Each structure stands twice: as structure tokens, then as C-alpha cells.
C-alpha positions in Angstrom: 155.9 -33.8 102.1 156.2 -30.3 103.5 154.9 -27.7 101.0 158.1 -25.7 101.0 160.3 -28.8 100.4 157.9 -30.0 97.6 158.2 -26.6 95.8 162.0 -26.7 96.0 162.2 -30.2 94.6 159.9 -29.4 91.7 161.9 -26.2 91.0 165.3 -27.9 91.0 164.6 -31.6 90.1 161.3 -31.5 88.2 158.7 -34.3 88.4 161.2 -37.2 88.5 160.1 -40.1 90.6 163.2 -42.3 90.3 165.4 -41.1 93.1 168.2 -42.9 95.0 167.2 -44.3 98.4 169.8 -42.2 100.1 168.3 -39.1 98.6 164.8 -40.2 99.5 166.0 -40.7 103.1 167.7 -37.3 103.0 164.5 -35.7 101.8 162.5 -37.4 104.5 164.9 -36.0 107.2 164.6 -32.5 105.7 160.9 -32.9 105.6 160.8 -33.9 109.3 163.1 -30.9 110.0 160.6 -28.6 108.2 157.7 -29.9 110.2 159.6 -29.7 113.4 160.5 -26.0 112.6 156.9 -25.3 111.8 155.8 -26.8 115.1 158.5 -24.8 117.0 157.5 -21.6 115.1 153.9 -22.1 116.0 154.8 -22.6 119.7 157.0 -19.5 119.6 154.3 -17.5 117.8 151.7 -18.6 120.4 154.1 -17.7 123.2 154.8 -14.3 121.6 151.1 -13.7 121.1 150.4 -14.7 124.7 153.2 -12.4 125.9 152.0 -9.6 123.7 148.5 -10.0 125.0 149.8 -10.0 128.6 151.9 -6.9 127.9 148.9 -5.1 126.2 146.7 -6.0 129.2 149.4 -4.8 131.6 149.8 -1.6 129.6 146.0 -1.1 129.5 145.9 -1.6 133.2 148.7 0.9 133.8 147.0 3.4 131.5 143.7 3.0 133.4 145.5 3.3 136.7 147.3 6.4 135.4 144.1 7.9 134.2 142.4 7.1 137.5 145.3 8.7 139.3 145.0 11.8 137.1 141.3 12.0 137.8 141.9 11.6 141.5 144.5 14.4 141.4 142.1 16.7 139.4 139.4 15.9 141.9 141.7 16.7 144.8 142.9 19.9 143.2 139.3 20.9 142.5 138.3 20.2 146.1 141.3 22.3 147.3 140.3 25.1 144.9 136.7 24.9 146.1 137.8 24.9 149.7 140.0 28.0 149.1 137.1 29.7 147.3 134.8 28.8 150.2 137.3 30.0 152.8 137.6 33.3 150.8 133.9 33.7 150.7 133.6 32.9 154.4 136.2 35.5 155.2 134.5 38.0 152.9 131.1 37.2 154.5 132.6 37.5 158.0 134.2 40.9 157.2 131.1 42.1 155.6 129.1 41.0 158.6 131.6 42.8 160.9 131.3 45.9 158.6 127.5 45.7 158.7 127.5 45.4 162.5 129.9 48.3 162.7 127.6 50.4 160.4 124.6 49.3 162.4 126.4 50.4 165.6 127.3 53.7 164.0 123.7 54.0 162.9 122.4 53.3 166.4 125.0 55.8 167.9 123.9 58.4 165.3 120.3 57.7 166.2 121.0 58.1 169.9 122.9 61.3 169.4 120.3 62.6 167.1 117.5 61.8 169.6 119.4 63.3 172.6 120.2 66.5 170.6 116.8 66.8 169.1 115.0 67.4 172.4 117.1 70.3 173.7 117.2 71.7 170.2 113.4 71.6 170.2 113.4 73.6 173.5 115.9 76.2 172.2 114.1 76.6 168.9 110.7 77.0 170.6 112.2 79.4 173.1 113.9 81.5 170.4 110.5 81.9 168.8 109.0 83.1 172.0 112.0 85.3 172.7 111.7 86.9 169.3 108.1 87.7 170.0 108.9 89.2 173.4 111.7 91.3 172.0 109.4 92.6 169.3 106.8 93.5 171.9 109.5 95.2 174.0 110.7 97.2 170.9 107.1 98.3 170.3 106.8 99.4 173.9 110.1 101.3 173.5 108.7 103.0 170.5 105.7 104.1 172.4 107.9 105.4 175.2 109.9 107.4 172.7 106.7 108.9 171.3 105.6 109.8 174.8 108.8 111.7 175.6 107.4 114.9 174.0 104.7 114.9 176.7 107.2 114.9 179.6 107.7 118.4 180.9 110.1 117.6 183.7 113.6 118.6 182.5 115.4 116.4 185.0 113.5 113.3 183.8 114.2 114.2 180.1 117.9 114.6 180.9 118.0 111.2 182.6 116.2 109.5 179.7 118.6 111.1 177.2 121.6 110.1 179.2 120.4 106.5 179.5 119.6 106.3 175.8 123.0 107.5 174.8 124.7 105.2 177.3 122.8 102.1 176.3 122.8 103.0 172.6 119.2 101.9 172.2 119.3 102.3 168.4 122.3 99.9 168.0 120.8 97.4 170.5 117.5 97.3 168.5 119.3 96.6 165.2 121.8 94.2 166.8 119.2 92.2 168.6 117.3 91.6 165.4 120.5 90.5 163.7 121.4 88.2 166.7 118.0 86.7 166.6 118.2 86.0 162.9 121.6 84.4 163.3 120.5 82.3 166.2 117.5 81.1 164.4 119.6 80.3 161.3 122.1 78.4 163.4 119.6 76.3 165.3 117.8 75.6 162.0 121.0 74.2 160.6 121.6 72.1 163.6 118.0 70.8 163.3 118.6 69.9 159.7 121.9 68.1 160.6 120.0 66.0 163.2 117.2 65.3 160.7 119.8 64.2 158.1 121.3 61.9 160.7 117.9 60.4 161.4 117.1 60.1 157.7 120.5 58.5 156.9 120.2 55.9 159.7 116.5 55.6 159.2 115.9 55.4 162.9 112.2 56.4 162.7 111.3 53.2 160.8 112.1 49.7 161.8 114.5 48.4 159.1 112.1 46.3 157.1 111.3 46.4 153.4 109.3 49.6 152.7 108.6 52.0 149.9 110.5 55.2 149.8 111.7 57.9 147.4 115.4 57.6 146.9 115.9 61.3 146.2 115.3 61.9 149.9 118.0 59.3 150.8 120.5 60.8 148.3 119.9 64.3 149.6 120.3 63.2 153.2 123.5 61.3 152.3 124.9 64.4 150.5 124.3 66.4 153.6 126.1 63.8 155.8 129.2 63.7 153.5 129.0 67.4 152.6 132.2 68.1 154.6 134.0 65.4 152.5 132.9 66.8 149.2 132.4 70.5 149.4 136.1 71.4 149.2 136.8 69.3 146.1 133.7 69.1 144.0 130.5 70.8 142.9 127.5 68.5 143.1 125.0 68.7 140.2 121.6 67.0 140.7 119.9 65.9 137.5 116.9 64.2 139.2 114.3 62.6 136.9 110.8 61.5 137.8 111.0 58.2 139.7 108.4 56.3 141.8 108.9 55.1 145.3 110.7 51.8 145.4 110.6 48.9 147.9 113.9 48.7 149.6 116.0 48.9 152.8 116.6 52.6 152.6 119.4 52.9 155.2 121.4 50.2 153.4 121.0 52.0 150.0 122.1 55.3 151.7 125.3 53.4 152.7 125.8 52.5 149.0 125.3 56.1 147.9 127.7 57.3 150.6 130.4 54.8 149.6 130.2 55.8 145.9 130.1 59.6 146.7 133.1 59.4 149.0 135.0 57.4 146.5 134.1 60.0 143.8 135.4 62.8 146.1 138.6 60.9 146.7 139.1 60.4 143.0 139.1 64.1 142.4 142.6 65.5 143.1 141.9 69.3 143.1 138.5 70.6 142.0 135.9 68.8 139.9 132.2 67.9 139.5 130.0 65.1 140.8 126.8 64.7 138.8 123.9 62.6 140.2 121.3 61.6 137.7 118.1 59.4 138.2 115.4 58.0 136.0 113.1 55.1 135.3 113.3 52.3 132.8 110.3 50.1 132.6 110.0 48.3 136.0 113.2 49.6 137.5 114.8 52.9 138.4 118.4 53.9 137.9 120.9 56.2 139.7 124.1 57.4 138.0 126.9 59.0 139.9 129.6 60.5 137.6 132.8 62.2 138.7 135.5 64.0 136.9 138.3 62.3 138.8 141.3 60.3 137.9 139.4 57.3 136.6 140.0 53.6 137.2 142.7 51.7 135.3 141.2 48.8 133.1 143.2 46.2 135.0 141.4 47.3 138.3 137.9 47.4 137.0 137.3 43.7 137.5 138.6 43.9 141.1 136.9 46.9 142.6 134.1 44.9 144.1 136.5 42.2 145.6 136.8 42.3 149.4 139.9 44.2 150.6 140.8 45.5 147.2 141.8 49.1 147.4 144.2 51.5 145.7 144.2 53.9 148.6 147.2 54.3 150.9 147.3 52.2 154.1 145.0 53.6 156.6 142.8 55.4 154.1 140.5 52.6 153.1 139.6 49.0 154.0 138.6 47.8 150.6 135.2 46.8 151.9 133.1 49.8 150.8 132.3 48.7 147.3 132.3 45.1 148.2 129.6 45.8 150.8 127.7 48.0 148.3 127.8 45.2 145.7 126.3 42.8 148.3 123.5 45.3 149.2 122.6 45.8 145.6 122.5 42.1 145.0 120.3 41.7 148.1 117.9 44.2 146.4 117.9 42.1 143.2 119.6 45.0 141.4 122.8 45.5 139.6 125.7 48.0 139.7 127.7 48.9 136.5 130.9 50.8 136.2 132.3 52.7 133.3 135.6 54.6 133.6 138.2 56.4 131.5 141.6 57.1 133.0 142.1 60.8 133.3 138.5 61.7 132.7 136.5 60.1 135.5 134.1 57.3 136.4 130.4 56.5 136.3 128.7 54.2 138.7 125.1 53.2 137.6 122.8 51.4 140.1 119.7 49.8 138.8 117.0 48.7 141.2 113.6 47.0 140.8 110.6 49.2 141.8 109.1 46.2 143.6 110.9 43.3 145.2 110.0 39.7 144.3 107.5 38.0 146.5 110.2 35.8 148.1 111.7 38.9 149.9 
């Protein structure tokens, strides 16, 4: 008898064994119904379990497909981001290459102009030296003639000499000639210095290979080149320390100094100071260029080395100067640091190794 039916009979009828046949038949039918219900329940449970398993498997499959779809989307997004970053780098590299080629062309042009000017300047400078000596000799001869006047007894000749001296104003000519010679020599010397600065800046006398040089000379040459950009807005203070010669591409470093100095000048609205300091720290040297300009807002400090970033008006800047400078310093295995306070000014610090790694 079914366990549930047996418990119910014991609960309501007790342990009696004498039961009417009709009741016994009824109990047998109920017992069969219980067994049939259990069998049906088991079938339903098995069906439900099977359906539940199938649903769980289907849900798991869907979750896996969804996760795979998300991974694919993330991978595609990353690939797109990488492609955009690569395109940006390629554009920056292309523009830096164009800028470098332009600078190289300017350097070659400056070198050609410097070379072409240097030869005639050499002639003029040498001829001025000879002319100065000849004039001095002529003045000495004139002095002797003046001393010999007292020995002339012919009144007519003395009269002609006096008339000629007054007409020519020999005293004025002698003084003015000396002044003209000094001014001419000073002018030609300044032209020679400009030509030499052009040559030093473009470094045309040396094939552009890694070589050892003193950066003070490059900074001074660069200052002379950009003097017209700076002199009306800032006083330049040189606090040069003792630094050794370093292994570098000097013309490229001169370009870095020029970019920083010109930016410092542009940051000064009226009149200010640009201070250049140098020193050595273990195996590297450092150059600090500080201005008393308007400073750089904090939100722009992280962008100043990005290609094409500029706060200058349209037509005043390309946004490639500091980007190119950053690349040059990286090429030299150095670093460039910036500290700025709005309203007080900025400091650019360039640190460079004294000797380049063997792989250079």
C-alpha cells in the first residue's frame, strides 16, 4: 500500500484488519491512484528537470556568445583606437620630418649665404686693414710736410699750401678718416660675427654626426641669431656653470634652444628677463631657461609637446616647435621638464647625458 494512504488509514481507522470488501476495493483503487500520481509526478519532474537543464544550457550558451561578442567588440574598439593612435603618430612623424627637412633646407640656405658672404667680407676686412695702414702712413707723411713748411721761403708756394689746407680742411679730414675707419672696421666685424653665428648655428663646418661640443657656444650662437626677436622684450642673463663637452648633434640642440628662447620671448608681453643657467649633475648636464612671462595654464602643461598644439594666434605658430624639440631631446636620450606659474613665468629644463649609449 502507498505510504501516504497507509499513514492516513492508521491515523483515522487505527490498526483494524476487519474491513468491508467494498472498502478494501476502494482503498485498492485509491492506492492505485496514488501510485499513478507518483509515476506521473516523476515523469513531470524528469521533464521539468530536462527542460530546466536545456534552458540552463541555452542560457549558458547565450551568455558565452554575449561575452564573446563583447570581447570581439572590445578587440575591435582597441584595434580602432590603436589605428587612430598609429595614424596620429604617423601624421606627427610626417610633419616632424617635413619640419626637419625645412630646417635642414634653411640650414643649407644659411650655410650657402654665410659661405658666399664670408669670402667678400674677408676681402673687405683685409683691405680695410691695409687701407688703415696706408692712411696712417699718409698722415705721417702729411705731418712731415707740415713740419717742412717752415723751410719754404717762396711766399707764393706758402700761400698756395695755406689755401689748399684751408680749402680741404686737412685737420677735419684726418680726424674724420680715423673715425670712418673705426666705424667701418666695427661694421665689418659685426657682419663677420653674424656670418660666424649662422655657420655655428647650422654647424655647416662639421658633417652632422655625433660629436663632442661645448653647449655654451651653441647657446651663445643661438642667442645671436634670435637677438632681434628678444632684445626689445627681455634682458638675457647668463648663469653658466662649468660643464664638459657632450656628445650630441649640436645643430639639432641649437634648434631646441631657439624654440625655447623664442617661446620665452613671446610669453613676455612688455619687458622681462630670460635667465639661462647650466650645470652638471653626475653623468649628465642640464640647461635651464627661465622667463618672467605670462606662464602656462595647468590644463595646457600636458599638451605643450603634442604636435600642432599652440595657444598662439593663427599664423603665429605651427605647434610643432616644442614637439620637434621633445623628439630631439628623446633622440639624445635626455629629458625635458617644464615648471610654470601663471602670471610669473616658466622654466624649461633640458637634461642630457655627457656621452651617448654605445648603440647610437
